All heavy atoms as TSV, in Angstrom:
chain	resi	resn	atom	element	x	y	z
A	1	MET	N	N	312.978	-64.911	-23.270
A	1	MET	CA	C	312.023	-65.971	-23.551
A	1	MET	C	C	312.762	-67.126	-24.234
A	1	MET	O	O	313.660	-66.903	-25.024
A	1	MET	CB	C	310.938	-65.427	-24.470
A	1	MET	CG	C	309.598	-66.003	-24.213
A	1	MET	SD	S	308.404	-65.169	-25.278
A	1	MET	CE	C	307.128	-65.039	-24.096
A	2	THR	N	N	312.365	-68.331	-23.923
A	2	THR	CA	C	313.063	-69.481	-24.502
A	2	THR	C	C	312.076	-70.459	-25.090
A	2	THR	O	O	310.900	-70.483	-24.728
A	2	THR	CB	C	313.906	-70.201	-23.438
A	2	THR	OG1	O	313.035	-70.652	-22.408
A	2	THR	CG2	C	314.963	-69.292	-22.847
A	3	TYR	N	N	312.590	-71.275	-26.013
A	3	TYR	CA	C	311.793	-72.383	-26.526
A	3	TYR	C	C	311.731	-73.467	-25.464
A	3	TYR	O	O	312.368	-73.370	-24.415
A	3	TYR	CB	C	312.438	-72.961	-27.801
A	3	TYR	CG	C	312.330	-72.069	-29.018
A	3	TYR	CD1	C	313.475	-71.655	-29.684
A	3	TYR	CD2	C	311.106	-71.664	-29.501
A	3	TYR	CE1	C	313.392	-70.855	-30.806
A	3	TYR	CE2	C	311.015	-70.864	-30.625
A	3	TYR	CZ	C	312.160	-70.470	-31.266
A	3	TYR	OH	O	312.071	-69.682	-32.376
A	4	ASP	N	N	311.008	-74.535	-25.754
A	4	ASP	CA	C	310.928	-75.654	-24.811
A	4	ASP	C	C	312.290	-76.289	-24.583
A	4	ASP	O	O	312.574	-76.797	-23.511
A	4	ASP	CB	C	309.934	-76.709	-25.321
A	4	ASP	CG	C	308.503	-76.196	-25.276
A	4	ASP	OD1	O	308.223	-75.307	-24.452
A	4	ASP	OD2	O	307.687	-76.681	-26.065
A	5	GLY	N	N	313.163	-76.250	-25.586
A	5	GLY	CA	C	314.481	-76.856	-25.451
A	5	GLY	C	C	315.474	-75.974	-24.718
A	5	GLY	O	O	316.614	-76.373	-24.508
A	6	GLY	N	N	315.099	-74.786	-24.318
A	6	GLY	CA	C	315.988	-73.923	-23.583
A	6	GLY	C	C	316.758	-72.955	-24.455
A	6	GLY	O	O	317.549	-72.165	-23.952
A	7	LEU	N	N	316.561	-72.983	-25.778
A	7	LEU	CA	C	317.262	-72.072	-26.670
A	7	LEU	C	C	316.545	-70.726	-26.692
A	7	LEU	O	O	315.322	-70.665	-26.591
A	7	LEU	CB	C	317.322	-72.652	-28.089
A	7	LEU	CG	C	318.076	-73.964	-28.243
A	7	LEU	CD1	C	317.914	-74.487	-29.656
A	7	LEU	CD2	C	319.548	-73.769	-27.911
A	8	PRO	N	N	317.289	-69.654	-26.810
A	8	PRO	CA	C	316.635	-68.339	-26.849
A	8	PRO	C	C	315.845	-68.159	-28.131
A	8	PRO	O	O	316.170	-68.729	-29.165
A	8	PRO	CB	C	317.802	-67.354	-26.777
A	8	PRO	CG	C	318.976	-68.117	-27.243
A	8	PRO	CD	C	318.728	-69.569	-26.880
A	9	THR	N	N	314.811	-67.353	-28.038
A	9	THR	CA	C	313.986	-67.092	-29.221
A	9	THR	C	C	314.762	-66.192	-30.172
A	9	THR	O	O	315.554	-65.354	-29.735
A	9	THR	CB	C	312.668	-66.404	-28.834
A	9	THR	OG1	O	312.980	-65.205	-28.136
A	9	THR	CG2	C	311.817	-67.285	-27.964
A	10	PRO	N	N	314.566	-66.361	-31.469
A	10	PRO	CA	C	315.277	-65.500	-32.415
A	10	PRO	C	C	314.761	-64.070	-32.339
A	10	PRO	O	O	313.587	-63.831	-32.050
A	10	PRO	CB	C	314.964	-66.124	-33.773
A	10	PRO	CG	C	313.731	-66.907	-33.564
A	10	PRO	CD	C	313.734	-67.340	-32.131
A	11	ALA	N	N	315.645	-63.123	-32.587
A	11	ALA	CA	C	315.259	-61.712	-32.576
A	11	ALA	C	C	314.404	-61.422	-33.802
A	11	ALA	O	O	314.604	-62.025	-34.854
A	11	ALA	CB	C	316.509	-60.833	-32.591
A	12	PRO	N	N	313.442	-60.523	-33.675
A	12	PRO	CA	C	312.639	-60.176	-34.858
A	12	PRO	C	C	313.529	-59.557	-35.934
A	12	PRO	O	O	314.429	-58.780	-35.643
A	12	PRO	CB	C	311.619	-59.175	-34.327
A	12	PRO	CG	C	312.145	-58.710	-33.027
A	12	PRO	CD	C	313.047	-59.783	-32.510
A	13	ARG	N	N	313.273	-59.916	-37.180
A	13	ARG	CA	C	314.124	-59.446	-38.278
A	13	ARG	C	C	313.781	-58.025	-38.711
A	13	ARG	O	O	314.607	-57.327	-39.245
A	13	ARG	CB	C	313.996	-60.395	-39.468
A	13	ARG	CG	C	314.555	-61.749	-39.158
A	13	ARG	CD	C	314.550	-62.612	-40.366
A	13	ARG	NE	N	315.087	-63.930	-40.032
A	13	ARG	CZ	C	315.303	-64.873	-40.897
A	13	ARG	NH1	N	315.019	-64.669	-42.162
A	13	ARG	NH2	N	315.798	-66.026	-40.520
A	14	HIS	N	N	312.542	-57.641	-38.538
A	14	HIS	CA	C	312.158	-56.298	-38.934
A	14	HIS	C	C	311.069	-55.792	-38.001
A	14	HIS	O	O	310.356	-56.566	-37.385
A	14	HIS	CB	C	311.645	-56.282	-40.381
A	14	HIS	CG	C	310.386	-57.077	-40.551
A	14	HIS	ND1	N	310.377	-58.424	-40.696
A	14	HIS	CD2	C	309.087	-56.703	-40.562
A	14	HIS	CE1	C	309.134	-58.856	-40.794
A	14	HIS	NE2	N	308.332	-57.839	-40.713
A	15	ARG	N	N	310.981	-54.515	-37.929
A	15	ARG	CA	C	309.919	-53.911	-37.114
A	15	ARG	C	C	308.755	-53.548	-38.013
A	15	ARG	O	O	308.948	-53.176	-39.167
A	15	ARG	CB	C	310.430	-52.645	-36.420
A	15	ARG	CG	C	311.493	-52.943	-35.399
A	15	ARG	CD	C	311.885	-51.683	-34.691
A	15	ARG	NE	N	312.953	-51.976	-33.742
A	15	ARG	CZ	C	313.209	-51.237	-32.707
A	15	ARG	NH1	N	312.511	-50.154	-32.487
A	15	ARG	NH2	N	314.175	-51.554	-31.884
A	16	ALA	N	N	307.574	-53.666	-37.453
A	16	ALA	CA	C	306.378	-53.309	-38.221
A	16	ALA	C	C	306.359	-51.790	-38.398
A	16	ALA	O	O	306.365	-51.041	-37.431
A	16	ALA	CB	C	305.128	-53.785	-37.505
A	17	ARG	N	N	306.373	-51.363	-39.649
A	17	ARG	CA	C	306.322	-49.935	-39.933
A	17	ARG	C	C	304.874	-49.505	-40.108
A	17	ARG	O	O	304.095	-50.205	-40.737
A	17	ARG	CB	C	307.098	-49.622	-41.202
A	17	ARG	CG	C	308.595	-49.734	-41.005
A	17	ARG	CD	C	309.316	-49.400	-42.274
A	17	ARG	NE	N	309.275	-50.600	-43.119
A	17	ARG	CZ	C	309.583	-50.628	-44.402
A	17	ARG	NH1	N	309.943	-49.541	-45.006
A	17	ARG	NH2	N	309.534	-51.745	-45.079
A	18	PRO	N	N	304.503	-48.362	-39.564
A	18	PRO	CA	C	303.126	-47.894	-39.783
A	18	PRO	C	C	302.911	-47.569	-41.247
A	18	PRO	O	O	303.777	-46.994	-41.906
A	18	PRO	CB	C	303.014	-46.652	-38.911
A	18	PRO	CG	C	304.420	-46.211	-38.691
A	18	PRO	CD	C	305.280	-47.447	-38.754
A	19	ARG	N	N	301.777	-47.972	-41.756
A	19	ARG	CA	C	301.461	-47.708	-43.160
A	19	ARG	C	C	301.016	-46.267	-43.330
A	19	ARG	O	O	300.311	-45.726	-42.486
A	19	ARG	CB	C	300.335	-48.633	-43.634
A	19	ARG	CG	C	300.745	-50.070	-43.676
A	19	ARG	CD	C	299.630	-50.908	-44.218
A	19	ARG	NE	N	300.020	-52.311	-44.289
A	19	ARG	CZ	C	299.253	-53.265	-44.739
A	19	ARG	NH1	N	298.036	-52.993	-45.152
A	19	ARG	NH2	N	299.675	-54.510	-44.769
A	20	PRO	N	N	301.418	-45.643	-44.415
A	20	PRO	CA	C	300.957	-44.259	-44.635
A	20	PRO	C	C	299.460	-44.249	-44.905
A	20	PRO	O	O	298.930	-45.115	-45.590
A	20	PRO	CB	C	301.748	-43.800	-45.860
A	20	PRO	CG	C	302.172	-45.049	-46.547
A	20	PRO	CD	C	302.301	-46.103	-45.482
A	21	ARG	N	N	298.809	-43.264	-44.371
A	21	ARG	CA	C	297.360	-43.163	-44.575
A	21	ARG	C	C	297.082	-42.593	-45.945
A	21	ARG	O	O	297.697	-41.624	-46.374
A	21	ARG	CB	C	296.731	-42.270	-43.507
A	21	ARG	CG	C	296.806	-42.881	-42.136
A	21	ARG	CD	C	296.096	-42.010	-41.152
A	21	ARG	NE	N	296.174	-42.576	-39.813
A	21	ARG	CZ	C	295.646	-42.030	-38.759
A	21	ARG	NH1	N	295.008	-40.890	-38.862
A	21	ARG	NH2	N	295.750	-42.610	-37.591
A	22	ARG	N	N	296.139	-43.190	-46.615
A	22	ARG	CA	C	295.755	-42.713	-47.940
A	22	ARG	C	C	294.478	-41.902	-47.817
A	22	ARG	O	O	293.512	-42.332	-47.210
A	22	ARG	CB	C	295.517	-43.880	-48.897
A	22	ARG	CG	C	296.755	-44.662	-49.178
A	22	ARG	CD	C	296.459	-45.789	-50.122
A	22	ARG	NE	N	297.641	-46.591	-50.369
A	22	ARG	CZ	C	297.646	-47.712	-51.042
A	22	ARG	NH1	N	296.533	-48.180	-51.543
A	22	ARG	NH2	N	298.758	-48.381	-51.221
A	23	HIS	N	N	294.503	-40.729	-48.384
A	23	HIS	CA	C	293.298	-39.895	-48.389
A	23	HIS	C	C	292.473	-40.288	-49.602
A	23	HIS	O	O	292.908	-40.139	-50.736
A	23	HIS	CB	C	293.671	-38.411	-48.446
A	23	HIS	CG	C	294.421	-37.958	-47.228
A	23	HIS	ND1	N	293.810	-37.748	-46.026
A	23	HIS	CD2	C	295.724	-37.690	-47.030
A	23	HIS	CE1	C	294.700	-37.376	-45.154
A	23	HIS	NE2	N	295.891	-37.336	-45.728
A	24	THR	N	N	291.283	-40.792	-49.339
A	24	THR	CA	C	290.428	-41.191	-50.452
A	24	THR	C	C	289.614	-39.987	-50.905
A	24	THR	O	O	289.034	-39.270	-50.092
A	24	THR	CB	C	289.478	-42.328	-50.036
A	24	THR	OG1	O	288.730	-41.913	-48.908
A	24	THR	CG2	C	290.262	-43.577	-49.684
A	25	ARG	N	N	289.580	-39.786	-52.192
A	25	ARG	CA	C	288.816	-38.686	-52.753
A	25	ARG	C	C	287.640	-39.281	-53.523
A	25	ARG	O	O	287.799	-40.232	-54.265
A	25	ARG	CB	C	289.684	-37.858	-53.688
A	25	ARG	CG	C	290.907	-37.296	-52.992
A	25	ARG	CD	C	291.741	-36.522	-53.950
A	25	ARG	NE	N	291.287	-35.133	-53.944
A	25	ARG	CZ	C	291.758	-34.194	-54.722
A	25	ARG	NH1	N	292.682	-34.476	-55.603
A	25	ARG	NH2	N	291.308	-32.972	-54.654
A	26	LEU	N	N	286.492	-38.708	-53.303
A	26	LEU	CA	C	285.300	-39.173	-53.996
A	26	LEU	C	C	285.212	-38.473	-55.340
A	26	LEU	O	O	285.224	-37.240	-55.415
A	26	LEU	CB	C	284.053	-38.865	-53.165
A	26	LEU	CG	C	283.948	-39.582	-51.823
A	26	LEU	CD1	C	282.704	-39.112	-51.089
A	26	LEU	CD2	C	283.913	-41.081	-52.013
A	27	ASP	N	N	285.120	-39.271	-56.380
A	27	ASP	CA	C	284.948	-38.667	-57.697
A	27	ASP	C	C	283.453	-38.562	-58.009
A	27	ASP	O	O	282.607	-39.016	-57.257
A	27	ASP	CB	C	285.687	-39.466	-58.774
A	27	ASP	CG	C	285.204	-40.891	-58.886
A	27	ASP	OD1	O	284.447	-41.333	-58.015
A	27	ASP	OD2	O	285.587	-41.565	-59.853
A	28	GLY	N	N	283.140	-37.958	-59.130
A	28	GLY	CA	C	281.740	-37.717	-59.481
A	28	GLY	C	C	280.937	-38.982	-59.664
A	28	GLY	O	O	279.769	-39.041	-59.290
A	29	ALA	N	N	281.560	-40.025	-60.208
A	29	ALA	CA	C	280.832	-41.277	-60.425
A	29	ALA	C	C	280.461	-41.929	-59.099
A	29	ALA	O	O	279.359	-42.463	-58.944
A	29	ALA	CB	C	281.676	-42.233	-61.267
A	30	THR	N	N	281.363	-41.859	-58.138
A	30	THR	CA	C	281.081	-42.447	-56.825
A	30	THR	C	C	279.950	-41.697	-56.137
A	30	THR	O	O	279.024	-42.293	-55.579
A	30	THR	CB	C	282.340	-42.423	-55.950
A	30	THR	OG1	O	283.391	-43.092	-56.647
A	30	THR	CG2	C	282.103	-43.110	-54.625
A	31	VAL	N	N	280.024	-40.385	-56.158
A	31	VAL	CA	C	278.981	-39.577	-55.516
A	31	VAL	C	C	277.645	-39.797	-56.206
A	31	VAL	O	O	276.609	-39.950	-55.553
A	31	VAL	CB	C	279.375	-38.080	-55.540
A	31	VAL	CG1	C	278.232	-37.209	-55.020
A	31	VAL	CG2	C	280.627	-37.856	-54.722
A	32	GLY	N	N	277.658	-39.842	-57.533
A	32	GLY	CA	C	276.414	-40.093	-58.266
A	32	GLY	C	C	275.831	-41.452	-57.941
A	32	GLY	O	O	274.620	-41.603	-57.786
A	33	GLY	N	N	276.695	-42.465	-57.805
A	33	GLY	CA	C	276.217	-43.805	-57.453
A	33	GLY	C	C	275.627	-43.848	-56.056
A	33	GLY	O	O	274.607	-44.496	-55.814
A	34	LEU	N	N	276.269	-43.133	-55.128
A	34	LEU	CA	C	275.747	-43.109	-53.762
A	34	LEU	C	C	274.420	-42.357	-53.679
A	34	LEU	O	O	273.544	-42.718	-52.905
A	34	LEU	CB	C	276.765	-42.461	-52.822
A	34	LEU	CG	C	278.042	-43.263	-52.575
A	34	LEU	CD1	C	279.015	-42.435	-51.744
A	34	LEU	CD2	C	277.743	-44.583	-51.884
A	35	LEU	N	N	274.268	-41.324	-54.487
A	35	LEU	CA	C	273.015	-40.566	-54.463
A	35	LEU	C	C	271.891	-41.286	-55.205
A	35	LEU	O	O	270.721	-40.971	-54.998
A	35	LEU	CB	C	273.232	-39.181	-55.084
A	35	LEU	CG	C	274.110	-38.231	-54.266
A	35	LEU	CD1	C	274.306	-36.925	-55.019
A	35	LEU	CD2	C	273.505	-37.963	-52.907
A	36	THR	N	N	272.225	-42.244	-56.032
A	36	THR	CA	C	271.201	-42.995	-56.750
A	36	THR	C	C	270.397	-43.867	-55.797
A	36	THR	O	O	269.193	-44.060	-55.985
A	36	THR	CB	C	271.846	-43.875	-57.836
A	36	THR	OG1	O	272.545	-43.008	-58.732
A	36	THR	CG2	C	270.825	-44.676	-58.605
A	37	VAL	N	N	271.040	-44.372	-54.754
A	37	VAL	CA	C	270.357	-45.271	-53.813
A	37	VAL	C	C	269.140	-44.604	-53.180
A	37	VAL	O	O	268.035	-45.145	-53.253
A	37	VAL	CB	C	271.350	-45.791	-52.748
A	37	VAL	CG1	C	270.645	-46.611	-51.694
A	37	VAL	CG2	C	272.450	-46.600	-53.411
A	38	PRO	N	N	269.266	-43.429	-52.566
A	38	PRO	CA	C	268.049	-42.822	-52.003
A	38	PRO	C	C	267.050	-42.381	-53.066
A	38	PRO	O	O	265.840	-42.396	-52.818
A	38	PRO	CB	C	268.559	-41.614	-51.205
A	38	PRO	CG	C	269.956	-41.407	-51.608
A	38	PRO	CD	C	270.462	-42.685	-52.194
A	39	ARG	N	N	267.542	-42.018	-54.255
A	39	ARG	CA	C	266.618	-41.612	-55.321
A	39	ARG	C	C	265.749	-42.775	-55.769
A	39	ARG	O	O	264.595	-42.590	-56.132
A	39	ARG	CB	C	267.392	-41.076	-56.524
A	39	ARG	CG	C	267.652	-39.608	-56.417
A	39	ARG	CD	C	268.185	-39.076	-57.724
A	39	ARG	NE	N	269.591	-38.729	-57.505
A	39	ARG	CZ	C	270.531	-38.740	-58.415
A	39	ARG	NH1	N	270.269	-39.096	-59.636
A	39	ARG	NH2	N	271.751	-38.400	-58.123
A	40	VAL	N	N	266.290	-43.966	-55.778
A	40	VAL	CA	C	265.518	-45.143	-56.190
A	40	VAL	C	C	264.683	-45.656	-55.024
A	40	VAL	O	O	263.540	-46.081	-55.201
A	40	VAL	CB	C	266.468	-46.244	-56.717
A	40	VAL	CG1	C	265.730	-47.549	-56.944
A	40	VAL	CG2	C	267.162	-45.778	-57.986
A	41	ALA	N	N	265.230	-45.595	-53.825
A	41	ALA	CA	C	264.541	-46.163	-52.670
A	41	ALA	C	C	263.324	-45.344	-52.258
A	41	ALA	O	O	262.326	-45.905	-51.801
A	41	ALA	CB	C	265.512	-46.273	-51.491
A	42	THR	N	N	263.372	-44.041	-52.413
A	42	THR	CA	C	262.270	-43.187	-51.951
A	42	THR	C	C	260.935	-43.531	-52.615
A	42	THR	O	O	259.939	-43.745	-51.912
A	42	THR	CB	C	262.615	-41.703	-52.175
A	42	THR	OG1	O	263.824	-41.416	-51.472
A	42	THR	CG2	C	261.512	-40.805	-51.678
A	43	PRO	N	N	260.843	-43.629	-53.941
A	43	PRO	CA	C	259.541	-43.997	-54.521
A	43	PRO	C	C	259.107	-45.420	-54.166
A	43	PRO	O	O	257.906	-45.675	-53.995
A	43	PRO	CB	C	259.750	-43.874	-56.020
A	43	PRO	CG	C	261.101	-43.338	-56.250
A	43	PRO	CD	C	261.813	-43.273	-54.952
A	44	LEU	N	N	260.079	-46.323	-54.033
A	44	LEU	CA	C	259.705	-47.699	-53.673
A	44	LEU	C	C	259.101	-47.746	-52.271
A	44	LEU	O	O	258.103	-48.444	-52.046
A	44	LEU	CB	C	260.929	-48.619	-53.762
A	44	LEU	CG	C	261.522	-48.817	-55.154
A	44	LEU	CD1	C	262.759	-49.671	-55.071
A	44	LEU	CD2	C	260.478	-49.446	-56.076
A	45	VAL	N	N	259.686	-47.022	-51.352
A	45	VAL	CA	C	259.150	-46.992	-49.978
A	45	VAL	C	C	257.797	-46.294	-49.971
A	45	VAL	O	O	256.867	-46.746	-49.285
A	45	VAL	CB	C	260.142	-46.271	-49.040
A	45	VAL	CG1	C	259.529	-46.025	-47.661
A	45	VAL	CG2	C	261.422	-47.096	-48.912
A	46	THR	N	N	257.644	-45.237	-50.745
A	46	THR	CA	C	256.373	-44.536	-50.810
A	46	THR	C	C	255.273	-45.429	-51.345
A	46	THR	O	O	254.153	-45.484	-50.806
A	46	THR	CB	C	256.496	-43.286	-51.712
A	46	THR	OG1	O	257.565	-42.479	-51.220
A	46	THR	CG2	C	255.209	-42.492	-51.736
A	47	ILE	N	N	255.572	-46.178	-52.395
A	47	ILE	CA	C	254.574	-47.115	-52.972
A	47	ILE	C	C	254.258	-48.220	-51.992
A	47	ILE	O	O	253.096	-48.611	-51.831
A	47	ILE	CB	C	255.100	-47.675	-54.311
A	47	ILE	CG1	C	255.171	-46.555	-55.352
A	47	ILE	CG2	C	254.226	-48.819	-54.798
A	47	ILE	CD1	C	255.910	-46.930	-56.613
A	48	ALA	N	N	255.278	-48.714	-51.278
A	48	ALA	CA	C	255.049	-49.809	-50.336
A	48	ALA	C	C	254.126	-49.372	-49.205
A	48	ALA	O	O	253.258	-50.140	-48.758
A	48	ALA	CB	C	256.384	-50.295	-49.778
A	49	PHE	N	N	254.287	-48.144	-48.709
A	49	PHE	CA	C	253.417	-47.673	-47.630
A	49	PHE	C	C	252.037	-47.290	-48.136
A	49	PHE	O	O	251.072	-47.323	-47.382
A	49	PHE	CB	C	254.062	-46.487	-46.902
A	49	PHE	CG	C	255.091	-46.913	-45.893
A	49	PHE	CD1	C	256.438	-46.638	-46.109
A	49	PHE	CD2	C	254.716	-47.562	-44.736
A	49	PHE	CE1	C	257.387	-47.024	-45.180
A	49	PHE	CE2	C	255.653	-47.968	-43.809
A	49	PHE	CZ	C	256.987	-47.689	-44.027
A	50	ALA	N	N	251.931	-46.927	-49.404
A	50	ALA	CA	C	250.643	-46.526	-49.957
A	50	ALA	C	C	249.735	-47.719	-50.211
A	50	ALA	O	O	248.511	-47.589	-50.208
A	50	ALA	CB	C	250.845	-45.732	-51.238
A	51	VAL	N	N	250.315	-48.864	-50.410
A	51	VAL	CA	C	249.524	-50.061	-50.751
A	51	VAL	C	C	248.962	-50.714	-49.531
A	51	VAL	O	O	249.203	-50.628	-48.453
A	51	VAL	CB	C	250.374	-51.065	-51.537
A	51	VAL	CG1	C	249.640	-52.385	-51.728
A	51	VAL	CG2	C	250.763	-50.468	-52.867
C-alpha cells in the first residue's frame, strides 16, 4: 500500500495484544443493592395498580 506520493506506508510499530479478561466478583454490597430494586419496586407497582 502506498501514500498518494508513492511512498510505502510505514510498518505498524506494535501489534494489538488481547487484553486479559477480568473475572468480576459480586460482593455483598453489590448484591444487596441489586436486590433492593425489586424490593422497592414491588410495593410501588402494587399501589399503582390498586389505585
